[in-house]
TISE-121122 format. One record per residue (C-alpha): residue in three letters; x, y, z. Coordinates in pm, 1 decimal. Last residue first. Layout:
# residues N
 resn       xx       yy       zz
  ALA        X        Y        Z
...
//
This chain:
# residues 256
 resn       xx       yy       zz
  LEU   3499.0   3646.0    587.9
  ARG   3308.1   3386.3    499.2
  ALA   2996.0   3252.1    744.5
  ILE   2805.4   3005.8    611.9
  THR   2459.2   3112.6    587.7
  LEU   2384.2   3158.2    192.5
  GLY   2592.1   2808.2    115.1
  GLY   2354.0   2745.9   -184.6
  ASP   2059.5   2767.3     63.7
  ILE   1901.5   2448.9    145.9
  MET   1999.4   2344.8    510.1
  PHE   1871.5   2072.2    675.3
  VAL   1783.6   2074.4   1054.9
  GLN   1747.1   1817.0   1284.1
  GLY   1509.5   1717.5   1543.6
  THR   1532.4   1311.0   1473.6
  SER   1824.9   1219.7   1244.7
  TYR   1843.0    877.5   1310.0
  PRO   1630.4    778.8   1011.6
  PHE   1791.7    987.6    768.2
  ALA   1693.1    815.6    420.5
  GLY   1330.7    747.2    589.2
  LYS   1179.6    810.3    229.3
  ALA   1034.8   1162.4    376.0
  ILE   1402.8   1279.4    406.8
  ALA   1471.2   1168.7     29.4
  ALA   1168.0   1317.5    -56.4
  VAL   1239.5   1684.7    128.7
  ALA   1560.7   1665.5    -32.0
  LYS   1451.3   1655.6   -341.1
  GLY   1147.5   1861.4   -301.9
  ILE   1412.5   2154.9   -198.6
  ASP   1654.4   2170.4   -477.9
  ASP   1335.1   2104.8   -747.6
  PRO   1149.0   2410.7   -605.3
  PHE   1471.9   2641.0   -696.0
  GLY   1805.6   2765.6   -548.8
  TRP   1931.3   3081.3   -716.5
  ARG   2244.0   3095.4   -842.9
  ASN   2620.8   3110.5   -723.4
  GLN   2718.8   2814.9   -495.1
  VAL   2816.2   2990.0   -266.9
  THR   2565.4   3258.0   -177.9
  LEU   2570.9   3628.0   -128.6
  GLY   2797.5   3654.7   -352.6
  ASP   2816.2   3995.1   -558.9
  ALA   2556.9   3781.9   -885.6
  ILE   2372.7   3647.8   -593.5
  LEU   2344.5   3990.2   -460.5
  LYS   2254.4   4164.2   -761.2
  ASP   1966.5   3866.5   -843.4
  TYR   1880.5   3891.5   -486.1
  LYS   1737.2   4255.9   -555.9
  ALA   1582.6   4250.2   -903.7
  THR   1412.9   3934.8   -855.5
  VAL   1241.5   4136.8   -561.1
  GLY    877.0   4118.7   -659.0
  GLU    883.0   3760.4   -762.4
  THR   1008.6   3586.2   -444.7
  MET    651.2   3481.9   -345.8
  ASP    603.4   3383.1   -700.0
  THR    887.4   3145.7   -628.8
  LYS   1264.2   3119.3   -717.7
  ILE   1432.5   3030.0   -392.3
  VAL   1666.7   3250.4   -170.6
  GLY   1789.0   3008.4     99.8
  PRO   1563.6   2658.4    229.1
  ARG   1595.3   2604.5    599.3
  VAL   1451.9   2186.7    564.0
  GLU   1279.8   2111.7    960.4
  TYR   1283.5   1773.0   1074.9
  VAL   1044.1   1501.9   1241.0
  PRO   1117.2   1178.6   1304.7
  ILE    854.8    904.0   1486.9
  ASN    991.7    673.8   1691.1
  PHE    699.4    672.0   1945.2
  GLU    923.1    741.3   2209.0
  GLY   1086.7   1030.4   2022.7
  LEU    786.5   1214.1   1966.8
  ARG    788.8   1473.8   2244.7
  ALA   1142.1   1529.6   2163.2
  ALA   1066.0   1611.8   1768.5
  PHE    785.2   1744.0   1852.5
  LEU    967.4   2047.9   2047.3
  GLN   1229.3   2051.8   1888.3
  THR   1062.3   2129.4   1516.7
  MET    854.5   2377.6   1710.3
  MET   1169.7   2542.3   1813.8
  GLY   1277.3   2580.1   1467.1
  LEU    873.9   2713.1   1377.3
  GLY    909.0   2977.7   1620.6
  ALA   1241.0   3083.9   1411.1
  LYS   1026.8   3057.4   1104.0
  SER    763.1   3299.9   1261.0
  VAL    952.5   3563.1   1407.8
  CYS   1157.1   3621.2   1089.2
  TYR    841.3   3632.9    907.6
  GLU    730.7   3895.8   1198.2
  GLY   1036.5   4094.1   1130.2
  ARG   1006.8   4195.2    754.8
  ASN   1159.9   4507.9    704.5
  VAL   1478.5   4384.0    977.7
  SER   1560.4   4114.4    803.8
  ALA   1758.5   3885.9   1020.9
  VAL   1902.0   3556.6    931.0
  THR   1837.6   3250.2   1176.0
  ALA   1479.9   3165.3   1154.0
  SER   1510.3   3383.8    805.2
  ILE   1680.8   3080.9    631.8
  SER   1371.3   2926.4    633.7
  SER   1110.1   2680.0    764.9
  VAL    972.1   2408.3    560.5
  THR    862.9   2168.1    830.3
  ILE    887.6   1794.9    760.9
  ILE    714.2   1542.1    995.4
  SER    735.3   1141.8    998.4
  ALA    539.9    800.5   1007.6
  LEU    635.8    493.2    975.6
  PHE    381.5    205.1   1050.1
  ASP    549.5   -101.9   1153.8
  PRO    402.4    -80.3   1530.4
  ASP     55.2   -103.4   1399.8
  ASN   -204.1     35.0   1584.1
  ASN    -46.2    215.4   1820.9
  LYS    186.3    349.6   1516.4
  GLN   -198.3    445.8   1344.1
  GLU   -267.6    598.4   1688.7
  ILE     17.5    796.7   1721.2
  MET     30.9    896.6   1369.7
  TRP   -333.8   1065.0   1455.7
  ASN   -185.5   1266.7   1746.4
  ALA     99.8   1382.3   1536.3
  ALA   -138.9   1505.3   1273.1
  ALA   -321.6   1708.3   1532.4
  GLN    -25.9   1838.3   1684.2
  THR    148.1   1928.7   1351.3
  LEU   -173.5   2106.4   1250.2
  PHE   -203.3   2306.0   1568.8
  TYR    233.0   2407.9   1558.1
  THR    133.6   2477.1   1137.3
  GLY   -180.2   2683.3   1218.9
  LYS     -7.7   2895.4   1505.4
  LEU    332.8   2973.8   1368.0
  ASN    348.5   3073.8    964.9
  THR    -76.4   3102.3    928.8
  SER   -132.3   3259.3   1248.2
  ILE    202.8   3455.6   1299.2
  VAL    200.5   3619.2    953.3
  TYR   -160.6   3738.5    976.7
  ASP   -100.0   3861.4   1362.6
  PHE    198.1   4038.2   1297.3
  SER     72.8   4270.5   1003.8
  GLU   -288.5   4338.9   1233.2
  GLU     33.6   4472.1   1502.7
  THR    141.3   4672.7   1261.6
  ALA    528.2   4719.7   1154.2
  ALA    674.6   5100.6   1202.6
  LEU    925.3   5031.0   1399.2
  ILE   1009.4   4670.3   1270.0
  ASP   1023.3   4813.5    950.9
  ASN    780.6   4782.1    679.4
  ARG    761.2   4472.2    430.2
  GLU    344.7   4503.3    320.0
  LYS    163.6   4237.0    241.1
  PRO    400.3   3988.0    506.3
  ALA    486.1   3676.4    380.2
  VAL    279.5   3372.7    390.9
  GLY    300.9   3014.0    470.6
  ALA    203.7   2690.5    370.6
  ASN    512.5   2408.5    363.9
  ASN    447.7   2133.4    639.8
  VAL    503.8   1808.1    532.7
  LEU    310.8   1565.5    720.7
  VAL    415.4   1207.2    624.2
  ASP    245.5    862.4    686.4
  LEU   -172.4    979.7    709.0
  ARG   -392.5    686.0    660.2
  GLY   -729.9    612.3    645.5
  PHE   -705.1    732.5    242.7
  HIS  -1024.8    920.4    181.5
  ALA  -1213.2    951.3    510.1
  LYS   -874.3    998.7    680.0
  ILE   -775.6   1259.4    412.4
  LYS  -1091.2   1456.2    472.8
  ASP  -1111.7   1475.5    826.1
  LEU   -740.9   1549.4    820.7
  MET   -871.0   1890.5    581.0
  GLN  -1160.0   1935.1    816.1
  THR  -1013.2   2035.9   1110.6
  ARG   -754.3   2228.7    973.5
  ALA  -1040.5   2414.0    823.6
  GLU  -1203.0   2458.4   1140.9
  LYS   -882.6   2569.2   1317.2
  SER   -801.2   2823.9   1067.7
  ALA   -507.1   2960.2   1030.4
  ILE   -446.4   2632.2    810.9
  ASP   -632.8   2853.2    573.1
  GLY   -857.5   2555.1    332.4
  GLN   -871.5   2346.2     33.2
  CYS   -808.7   1985.4     58.5
  TYR   -724.8   1851.5   -282.6
  ILE   -703.8   1481.1   -337.9
  VAL   -407.3   1301.0   -540.2
  GLU   -367.7    929.2   -618.7
  ALA    -10.7    944.8   -723.0
  GLY    142.9    802.1  -1099.7
  LEU    353.6   1121.8  -1222.7
  ILE     43.4   1157.1  -1418.5
  ARG   -112.1   1239.9  -1093.4
  LEU     81.3   1532.2  -1026.4
  PHE     41.6   1677.6  -1331.4
  GLU   -370.2   1634.9  -1278.1
  LEU   -376.0   1820.7   -953.6
  VAL   -200.4   2093.5  -1092.2
  GLU   -460.2   2159.6  -1352.8
  GLU   -742.3   2132.6  -1115.6
  VAL   -550.6   2429.8   -947.2
  SER   -783.0   2644.3  -1012.6
  GLN  -1066.9   2417.7  -1035.0
  GLU   -983.7   2318.7   -650.0
  ASP  -1068.8   2677.4   -528.1
  ARG   -753.0   2841.0   -366.2
  VAL   -651.0   2819.2    -52.1
  GLY   -410.7   2511.4    -82.5
  ASN   -381.4   2176.2     57.1
  ILE   -262.6   1881.6   -157.7
  ALA   -315.1   1500.8    -10.6
  LEU    -74.6   1320.7   -177.0
  ASN      3.8    950.5   -299.6
  PHE    358.9    875.6   -272.9
  GLY    554.8    630.5   -512.5
  ASN    883.4    842.8   -536.1
  GLN    774.8   1056.9   -814.5
  ALA    476.6   1151.5   -610.8
  LEU    674.9   1295.3   -333.7
  HIS    911.3   1457.6   -591.8
  GLN    626.4   1640.2   -759.9
  ALA    497.2   1736.8   -411.1
  ILE    784.5   1893.9   -292.0
  GLY    806.2   2100.4   -610.7
  LEU    458.4   2220.4   -595.2
  GLY    494.3   2309.0   -212.0
  ILE    824.3   2561.3   -318.6
  GLY    631.8   2721.4   -535.6
  ARG    295.6   2583.1   -636.2
  SER    -40.8   2362.5   -491.3
  GLY    140.3   2220.0   -184.1
  GLY     27.0   2506.1      7.4
  THR     51.3   2208.6    266.7
  VAL    159.3   1873.5    179.1
  PHE     11.4   1569.9    315.9
  ALA    151.2   1251.2    229.9
  VAL     35.7    925.3    151.6
  ARG    221.2    582.2    171.6
  LYS     99.2    332.2    -75.5
  MET    -24.0     18.5     61.2
//
């Protein structure tokens, strides 16, 4: 029986890169996004062509009701959840200096990126524990896609950095708590990745990369993240729970 992965924010950008590689590696997929299903039908069909059985779970992970409905839909359709990939996230609607940033923007970013992810992970973890208790050979894992912004400060989007730093601690907390059930928990930190989220700052990063921002002199792509997440999901790192995988082209290497 094929294993099932739930990828939040999986219909575009990094999430789609992850979903593609999971499909190619034998997973069936539950894909989450906020757009209606008709708008993402082409993406879902693309993943099906790769061999995956795919369902779409529309909803905002910031909503408790939506989180419950999405997991219920996966349970009703597949009857199992082997891998949770926390990828959904938002950027501030406006980049403002932290001396001028608003509480509204902070709440918007934290509600999705941190609070929503935290409680979705909690619900998925409890379901995984049930499955593990029913089948000792059941292999589950949780993978959270955060960002180099967990440690690299950007003072014009402080709320985003705080949300990603929080995901780093969340990973360690769930790794520590789920150790007794042999459910490993991992964090993946992408660097500067070419997606629709970075479209508005393309010129800025083109110049920074050309000037040596990264050791590997190029943008990262969703494909780079997808390859890493698929390897983790397949169980290639069974003794690395709680650890961070940097996929940033060497950007965070301290250099003189």
